[in-house]
C-alpha positions in Angstrom: -44.5 -49.7 107.9 -46.1 -53.1 107.3 -43.8 -55.7 105.8 -40.9 -53.2 105.8 -42.5 -51.4 102.7 -43.1 -47.7 102.1 -45.7 -45.5 100.5 -45.0 -43.1 97.8 -48.0 -40.8 98.8 -49.1 -39.6 102.2 -52.9 -39.4 101.6 -55.2 -41.7 103.8 -56.3 -43.5 100.6 -52.8 -44.4 99.6 -51.9 -45.8 103.1 -55.2 -47.7 103.2 -54.3 -49.3 99.8 -50.9 -50.2 101.2 -52.5 -51.9 104.1 -54.9 -53.8 102.0 -52.0 -55.0 99.8 -50.2 -56.2 103.0 -53.2 -58.0 104.4 -54.1 -59.6 101.1 -50.6 -61.0 100.5 -50.3 -62.1 104.1 -53.5 -64.2 104.0 -53.7 -65.3 100.4 -50.0 -65.6 99.5 -50.3 -63.3 96.5 -47.4 -62.4 94.2 -46.5 -59.0 92.9 -49.1 -57.6 90.4 -49.0 -59.1 86.9 -50.6 -57.8 83.8 -54.5 -58.4 84.1 -55.7 -61.7 82.8 -59.4 -62.5 82.2 -60.8 -64.7 84.9 -62.2 -68.1 83.8 -63.8 -68.9 87.2 -65.0 -67.0 90.3 -62.3 -66.5 92.8 -62.8 -68.3 96.2 -64.0 -65.1 97.8 -67.5 -65.6 96.4 -68.6 -69.1 97.5 -68.2 -70.4 100.2 -68.1 -67.2 102.4 -64.6 -66.1 102.9 -63.0 -67.0 106.1 -60.1 -64.6 105.7 -61.0 -62.0 103.2 -58.7 -58.9 102.7 -60.2 -56.9 105.6 -57.8 -54.1 105.7 -60.7 -51.6 106.8 -61.1 -53.7 109.9 -57.8 -52.3 111.2 -58.7 -48.7 110.4 -60.5 -46.3 112.6 -62.5 -43.2 111.4 -65.0 -42.6 108.6 -64.6 -44.0 105.1 -66.4 -45.3 102.1 -63.9 -47.1 99.8 -63.7 -49.4 96.7 -60.7 -51.4 95.6 -59.8 -53.0 92.3 -56.9 -55.4 91.7 -54.4 -55.5 88.9 -54.0 -59.3 89.2 -57.7 -59.9 89.6 -59.5 -57.2 87.5 -62.9 -59.0 87.9 -62.8 -58.6 91.7 -64.0 -55.4 93.4 -64.2 -54.9 97.1 -66.0 -52.0 98.9 -66.4 -51.2 102.5 -67.9 -48.4 104.6 -67.8 -47.1 108.1 -69.5 -43.7 108.8 -69.6 -42.7 105.2 -72.3 -43.9 102.6 -71.7 -46.6 100.1 -74.3 -48.2 97.8 -74.4 -51.2 95.5 -76.1 -50.6 92.3 -77.7 -53.7 90.8 -78.2 -53.6 87.1 -78.8 -56.1 84.3 -75.7 -58.3 84.6 -73.7 -55.4 86.1 -73.0 -53.8 89.5 -71.8 -50.4 90.7 -70.3 -49.1 93.8 -71.0 -45.5 94.6 -71.5 -43.1 97.4 -73.9 -40.9 95.3 -77.1 -42.6 94.0 -77.6 -40.0 91.3 -74.4 -41.1 89.7 -75.8 -44.4 88.7 -79.4 -43.5 87.8 -78.5 -43.7 84.1 -77.8 -47.4 84.5 -80.1 -48.7 87.3 -82.6 -47.6 90.0 -82.1 -50.8 92.2 -79.6 -50.5 95.0 -78.5 -52.2 98.2 -77.4 -49.9 101.0 -74.4 -51.1 103.0 -75.0 -50.9 106.7 -72.4 -49.5 109.2 -69.1 -51.5 109.0 -70.1 -53.8 106.2 -68.0 -55.0 103.3 -69.1 -56.0 99.8 -67.3 -58.4 97.4 -68.3 -58.0 93.7 -67.2 -60.7 91.3 -67.6 -59.7 87.6 -68.1 -62.7 85.3 -70.6 -63.6 82.6 -73.2 -63.3 85.4 -72.0 -60.7 87.8 -72.8 -61.4 91.5 -71.9 -60.1 94.9 -71.9 -60.9 98.6 -72.2 -58.6 101.5 -70.1 -59.4 104.6 -72.3 -58.5 107.6 -69.7 -56.8 109.8 -66.1 -55.7 109.8 -66.1 -55.9 113.5 -67.4 -59.4 114.3 -65.2 -62.3 113.3 -65.5 -64.7 111.5 -66.9 -62.8 108.6 -70.4 -64.0 107.5 -72.6 -63.0 104.7 -76.2 -61.7 104.9 -79.2 -61.8 102.7 -79.6 -59.1 100.1 -82.0 -56.2 100.9 -82.8 -54.3 97.6 -84.4 -50.9 97.4 -85.8 -48.9 94.5 -84.5 -45.3 94.2 -87.3 -42.8 94.3 -85.7 -40.4 92.0 -85.1 -39.9 88.3 -82.3 -38.7 86.0 -84.8 -36.2 84.5 -85.5 -34.7 87.9 -81.9 -34.2 88.7 -81.1 -32.5 85.3 -84.2 -30.2 85.4 -84.5 -26.9 87.2 -87.7 -28.0 88.9 -89.6 -24.8 87.9 -86.9 -22.5 89.2 -85.2 -19.9 87.0 -81.7 -21.3 87.6 -79.9 -24.1 89.4 -78.6 -21.8 92.2 -82.2 -20.9 93.2 -83.1 -24.6 93.0 -80.3 -25.6 95.3 -81.2 -22.9 97.8 -84.8 -24.0 98.0 -83.8 -27.7 98.3 -81.5 -27.1 101.3 -84.0 -28.7 103.8 -84.1 -31.9 101.7 -80.3 -31.8 101.3 -79.8 -31.4 105.1 -82.2 -34.3 105.7 -80.3 -36.5 103.4 -77.0 -35.5 104.9 -78.2 -36.6 108.4 -79.7 -39.8 107.1 -78.0 -42.7 108.7 -76.4 -40.5 111.4 -79.5 -39.3 113.4 -82.1 -41.7 114.7 -85.3 -39.7 115.3 -87.0 -42.4 117.3 -84.3 -43.0 119.8 -82.7 -39.6 119.8 -79.3 -41.2 119.1 -76.7 -39.3 117.0 -74.0 -41.4 115.4 -71.0 -39.5 114.0 -68.8 -41.8 111.8 -65.2 -41.8 113.0 -66.0 -39.9 116.3 -67.0 -42.9 118.4 -65.0 -44.0 121.5 -61.9 -42.0 122.4 -62.1 -39.4 119.6 -65.6 -38.4 120.9 -64.3 -38.2 124.5 -61.6 -35.9 123.3 -64.0 -33.8 121.4 -66.2 -33.5 124.4 -63.2 -32.3 126.6 -62.2 -29.7 124.0 -62.0 -26.2 125.5 -62.0 -24.5 122.1 -63.1 -25.6 118.5 -62.2 -24.3 115.1 -64.1 -24.7 111.9 -61.8 -24.6 108.9 -63.7 -24.5 105.6 -63.9 -23.0 102.1 -66.6 -21.6 99.9 -70.2 -22.2 100.9 -69.0 -24.4 103.8 -67.1 -21.3 105.1 -70.1 -19.1 105.0 -72.1 -21.9 106.8 -69.5 -22.0 109.5 -71.0 -19.2 111.5 -74.2 -21.2 111.8 -72.2 -24.0 113.4 -70.3 -21.5 115.5 -73.6 -20.1 116.9 -75.2 -23.5 117.5 -72.1 -25.0 119.3 -71.5 -22.0 121.4 -75.1 -21.6 122.4 -75.7 -25.3 123.1 -72.3 -26.6 124.4 -70.9 -23.3 125.8 -67.6 -23.9 124.1 -65.7 -21.1 122.2 -65.7 -21.6 118.4 -63.8 -19.8 115.7 -64.4 -20.0 111.9 -61.3 -19.8 109.7 -60.8 -20.0 105.9 -59.1 -23.4 105.2 -56.7 -21.9 102.7 -55.4 -19.4 105.4 -55.7 -21.7 108.3 -52.0 -22.9 108.1 -50.8 -19.3 108.4 -52.4 -18.7 111.8 
C-alpha cells in the first residue's frame, strides 16, 4: 500500500481516496488534516495552471466519475471522469459537480461537459471559479477554454407525468430516449466507433477472448438481461447466462 498506509474500507472509492491523499501529500508536502479553516486566497491550483496537481485518477484504469473535497482546504473541489459522465454546473457565483443534469436544474441550466479523461479544479471563494485540465493522460497538464451548454430540459418536465396516468407508464414510453442518453458519449454514429469506458486495451482483448459470459443483475436490469443474452449470442456466437446478482455468489 502506498506510503506504508492502509485503508479501512475495501470499496474502489475508498482506495481511490487513499491514492489521492498519497499523491497530494507527495507532491504538495501536505500535513495531516486539520479542522477546516476559511481560505483567504485562492490556492495555487487555480492560476497559473498546475504543473503537479493531485492527479490520482491518472494512475487508475477503468470507468469512473469522481469528486473530491478536502478537510484542510474546504474551498477546493476536484472532479475527474473516465468512461462515466461528469458535468460542471455553472450558477450565479456557485458551481456544481454532478453526473445527472436533472439534479442541478433547480439551481442552474448552464453546464460544461467534461470530455473523456478530463479533470476539473473548482475553487470556491467570493467569486467561484474553475479550470478544466484537458487530459489526465498527456503530461504536463494544461487547461482548455470553457465550452458552456444550455440544458434543454426543465424541472417541471421532470416532475410531471407528461400526460401519462402514472410514472411507470411514462418511464416505459421514454425508454427509447433513455437508451439514447445512455449511449451518448459511447457510440459515434458517424464513424461507427463504440467506446466502452474501462474496457479499452487489455480488458477489451480479454473480453473478446471470453468463451462464456455471465450477466449478473437485479430488478429491472435482471429482466433486461435476456435481451443482452439474445443479442450477444446471436451476434458474437458466445454463450451467455443471466443470473440474479443476489444469488450469483451461491453458484
